[in-house]
C-alpha positions as a printed NumPy array, in Angstrom:
array([[-69.113, -17.748,  90.172],
       [-69.17 , -16.671,  86.527],
       [-68.168, -19.341,  84.027],
       [-65.637, -17.017,  82.397],
       [-63.859, -16.506,  85.728],
       [-63.828, -20.259,  86.338],
       [-62.354, -20.878,  82.882],
       [-59.655, -18.25 ,  83.387],
       [-58.655, -19.353,  86.885],
       [-58.261, -23.012,  85.895],
       [-56.847, -22.242,  82.413],
       [-59.387, -24.636,  80.95 ],
       [-58.547, -23.538,  77.413],
       [-55.146, -25.213,  77.781],
       [-56.61 , -28.544,  78.911],
       [-57.318, -31.66 ,  76.848],
       [-60.839, -32.266,  75.583],
       [-61.657, -34.792,  78.306],
       [-60.294, -32.468,  81.009],
       [-62.373, -29.585,  79.621],
       [-65.512, -31.705,  79.734],
       [-64.844, -32.916,  83.288],
       [-64.095, -29.466,  84.678],
       [-67.072, -27.868,  82.946],
       [-69.417, -30.56 ,  84.234],
       [-68.062, -29.98 ,  87.734],
       [-68.818, -26.263,  87.345],
       [-72.438, -26.958,  86.403],
       [-72.729, -29.464,  89.214],
       [-71.685, -26.77 ,  91.689],
       [-73.645, -23.923,  90.142],
       [-76.811, -25.647,  88.953],
       [-76.921, -28.845,  91.   ],
       [-76.673, -31.114,  87.949],
       [-75.763, -34.682,  88.924],
       [-76.236, -36.482,  85.605],
       [-75.159, -35.409,  82.136],
       [-76.176, -36.728,  78.759],
       [-73.558, -36.647,  76.03 ],
       [-75.562, -34.023,  74.166],
       [-75.652, -31.912,  77.324],
       [-71.868, -32.159,  77.719],
       [-71.394, -31.181,  74.077],
       [-73.73 , -28.2  ,  74.596],
       [-71.819, -27.12 ,  77.715],
       [-68.533, -27.191,  75.817],
       [-69.904, -25.219,  72.86 ],
       [-71.542, -22.643,  75.183],
       [-68.168, -22.23 ,  76.905],
       [-66.49 , -21.348,  73.622],
       [-64.986, -24.692,  72.639],
       [-65.487, -26.932,  69.624],
       [-68.237, -29.527,  69.703],
       [-66.633, -32.871,  70.616],
       [-66.971, -36.226,  68.955],
       [-69.347, -37.565,  71.596],
       [-68.58 , -41.243,  71.011],
       [-64.857, -40.692,  71.47 ],
       [-65.379, -38.343,  74.409],
       [-67.644, -40.861,  76.15 ],
       [-64.906, -43.521,  76.02 ],
       [-62.375, -41.085,  77.475],
       [-64.723, -40.014,  80.265],
       [-65.57 , -43.521,  81.446],
       [-62.35 , -45.405,  80.63 ],
       [-58.595, -44.921,  80.847],
       [-56.45 , -42.671,  83.021],
       [-58.781, -39.655,  82.807],
       [-62.015, -41.459,  83.614],
       [-64.232, -39.432,  85.882],
       [-67.751, -40.706,  85.172],
       [-69.946, -43.757,  85.464],
       [-72.285, -44.478,  82.542],
       [-75.923, -45.314,  83.193],
       [-78.271, -46.513,  80.505],
       [-81.849, -45.418,  80.955],
       [-83.884, -44.084,  78.05 ],
       [-80.551, -42.579,  76.989],
       [-77.009, -42.841,  78.249],
       [-76.26 , -40.503,  81.157],
       [-72.986, -39.944,  82.942],
       [-72.534, -39.22 ,  86.637],
       [-69.331, -38.431,  88.495],
       [-67.402, -41.249,  90.145],
       [-67.844, -40.29 ,  93.833],
       [-64.12 , -40.438,  94.639],
       [-63.287, -38.258,  91.63 ],
       [-65.918, -35.706,  92.602],
       [-64.647, -35.607,  96.191],
       [-61.088, -35.068,  94.983],
       [-62.201, -32.214,  92.72 ],
       [-64.161, -30.746,  95.614],
       [-60.995, -30.781,  97.74 ],
       [-58.841, -29.296,  94.995],
       [-61.06 , -26.629,  93.435],
       [-64.217, -26.485,  95.544],
       [-62.609, -23.64 ,  97.462],
       [-63.274, -21.396,  94.447],
       [-66.845, -21.194,  95.727],
       [-65.656, -20.134,  99.184],
       [-63.941, -16.894,  98.227],
       [-64.864, -14.256, 100.797],
       [-62.434, -11.633,  99.488],
       [-63.275, -11.141,  95.812],
       [-66.07 ,  -8.655,  95.14 ],
       [-67.534,  -8.885,  91.658],
       [-68.196,  -5.494,  90.121],
       [-68.336,  -3.997,  86.658],
       [-67.273,  -0.423,  87.481],
       [-70.722,   0.866,  86.556],
       [-70.834,   3.703,  89.092],
       [-67.18 ,   4.456,  89.881],
       [-64.48 ,   4.002,  87.238],
       [-62.31 ,   1.248,  88.732],
       [-59.575,   1.633,  86.115],
       [-59.113,   5.25 ,  87.141],
       [-59.591,   5.133,  90.897],
       [-58.414,   1.662,  91.929],
       [-54.835,   0.536,  92.428],
       [-53.849,   3.359,  94.798],
       [-54.688,   1.904,  98.209],
       [-56.042,  -1.599,  98.837],
       [-58.662,  -0.485, 101.379],
       [-59.98 ,   2.144,  98.954],
       [-60.166,  -0.466,  96.187],
       [-62.301,  -2.718,  98.39 ],
       [-64.677,   0.134,  99.178],
       [-65.022,   1.051,  95.5  ],
       [-65.692,  -2.571,  94.531],
       [-68.349,  -2.781,  97.259],
       [-69.964,   0.467,  96.101],
       [-70.13 ,  -0.705,  92.493],
       [-71.348,  -4.162,  93.477],
       [-74.089,  -2.664,  95.676],
       [-75.219,  -0.267,  92.942],
       [-75.179,  -2.967,  90.258],
       [-77.296,  -5.253,  92.445],
       [-79.873,  -2.581,  93.361],
       [-78.655,  -2.227,  96.968],
       [-78.831,   1.548,  96.838],
       [-78.869,   2.205, 100.596],
       [-75.688,   0.157, 100.929],
       [-74.105,   2.052,  98.034],
       [-75.046,   5.428,  99.573],
       [-73.582,   4.601, 102.993],
       [-70.36 ,   3.317, 101.455],
       [-70.105,   6.369,  99.176],
       [-70.351,   8.567, 102.264],
       [-67.581,   6.549, 103.93 ],
       [-65.303,   6.827, 100.889],
       [-65.917,  10.579, 100.766],
       [-65.025,  10.916, 104.451],
       [-61.845,   8.844, 104.081],
       [-60.638,  10.896, 101.123],
       [-61.231,  14.151, 102.959],
       [-59.198,  12.931, 105.954],
       [-56.432,  11.637, 103.661],
       [-56.318,  15.035, 101.932],
       [-55.825,  16.778, 105.275],
       [-53.159,  14.245, 106.237],
       [-51.31 ,  14.655, 102.948],
       [-51.16 ,  18.414, 103.456],
       [-50.08 ,  18.119, 107.067],
       [-53.133,  19.917, 108.443],
       [-55.152,  17.033, 109.872],
       [-54.837,  18.585, 113.342],
       [-57.505,  21.032, 112.149],
       [-60.123,  18.295, 112.012],
       [-59.171,  16.399, 115.174],
       [-61.719,  16.186, 117.977],
       [-61.118,  18.391, 121.062],
       [-59.25 ,  15.577, 122.833],
       [-57.001,  14.954, 119.834],
       [-57.815,  11.234, 119.946],
       [-59.674,  11.004, 116.672],
       [-61.343,  13.006, 113.957],
       [-64.472,  15.116, 114.045],
       [-67.75 ,  13.875, 112.648],
       [-68.097,  14.292, 108.882],
       [-70.332,  17.323, 109.324],
       [-67.509,  19.128, 111.149],
       [-64.895,  18.046, 108.607],
       [-67.036,  19.306, 105.722],
       [-67.574,  22.696, 107.395],
       [-63.833,  23.085, 107.837],
       [-63.024,  21.878, 104.312],
       [-65.388,  24.303, 102.596],
       [-63.53 ,  27.317, 103.968],
       [-60.03 ,  25.843, 104.275],
       [-57.478,  28.026, 102.477],
       [-54.824,  25.306, 102.464],
       [-57.018,  22.723, 100.794],
       [-58.184,  25.28 ,  98.24 ],
       [-61.037,  23.171,  96.963],
       [-62.873,  23.961,  93.74 ],
       [-66.577,  24.711,  93.476],
       [-67.283,  21.01 ,  93.979],
       [-67.095,  21.784,  97.703],
       [-70.598,  23.247,  97.384],
       [-71.848,  19.689,  96.753],
       [-70.185,  18.147,  99.817],
       [-73.342,  18.3  , 101.903],
       [-75.297,  16.383,  99.27 ],
       [-72.739,  13.521,  99.38 ],
       [-72.948,  13.506, 103.166],
       [-76.742,  13.672, 103.353],
       [-77.413,  10.854, 100.88 ],
       [-75.355,   8.536, 103.074],
       [-76.865,   9.908, 106.289],
       [-80.415,   9.347, 105.067],
       [-79.657,   5.739, 104.157],
       [-77.899,   5.103, 107.472],
       [-80.287,   6.883, 109.823],
       [-83.59 ,   7.616, 108.058],
       [-86.167,   5.42 , 109.779],
       [-88.538,   5.302, 106.811],
       [-86.1  ,   6.289, 104.06 ],
       [-85.169,   3.783, 101.354],
       [-82.734,   4.982,  98.705],
       [-83.517,   4.414,  95.041],
       [-81.371,   4.383,  91.937],
       [-82.268,   7.989,  91.163],
       [-80.881,   9.138,  94.535],
       [-77.467,   7.816,  93.519],
       [-77.736,   8.854,  89.868],
       [-78.551,  12.433,  90.851],
       [-75.137,  12.862,  92.478],
       [-72.91 ,  10.431,  90.578],
       [-71.37 ,  12.92 ,  88.106],
       [-70.515,  15.434,  90.828],
       [-69.341,  12.59 ,  93.058],
       [-66.917,  11.517,  90.33 ],
       [-65.582,  15.1  ,  90.081],
       [-65.115,  15.12 ,  93.858],
       [-63.221,  11.813,  93.729],
       [-60.728,  13.121,  91.202],
       [-60.118,  16.301,  93.155],
       [-59.689,  14.592,  96.521],
       [-57.521,  11.846,  95.024],
       [-55.205,  14.633,  93.876],
       [-55.369,  16.472,  97.2  ],
       [-54.578,  13.198,  99.003],
       [-51.546,  12.6  ,  96.781],
       [-53.059,   9.501,  95.16 ],
       [-52.876,  10.86 ,  91.604]])
């Protein structure tokens, strides 16, 4: 978890100095495995998090005494503080779940503009976040497969929005054709009336296919970068055709 997200979620900026110190130490305990903190370390943590440097003597008294006490002081070569076990367990119960979030996908919108394309359908948002996260973390095969899936979904949604999805149903009418068949229909479909971007549809499909099925193929950043501008043009067009913009 990023420290800035932790600060925002818990509204640490609104807390007292002793609460700030306690919560920030808990964060570093969870993230970095720190179990003991010197007063200079706590002051450094607070400054690095964007807060004023504390009066360490006063802060020490507040951390180990009174209603907000959360630490036990140990005197070795220098004074170190460690969490009171019961306090740490209570914090673990109350906010430890922040480290067990299986829904939030951290992404910076590096590949697909999340401000432009998210907020229309929740399942599309999740795919876009996964695509960006994969790309930003050098998982280019994962990004390619998910980009292919997003492309396929938007094509089907475009057909549905125009009331012509029967044209891409399989012969039994129980589901949709494979993407190859949908693309062939879309390229010549007079109702969809796609722009010249349709000539790039096979490249979007093949990049994902190679990553999903190529036995010796491993996608690289360039494979995604080579199609990302045209892919963005395709997204805008199909978002419009699907009635999402």
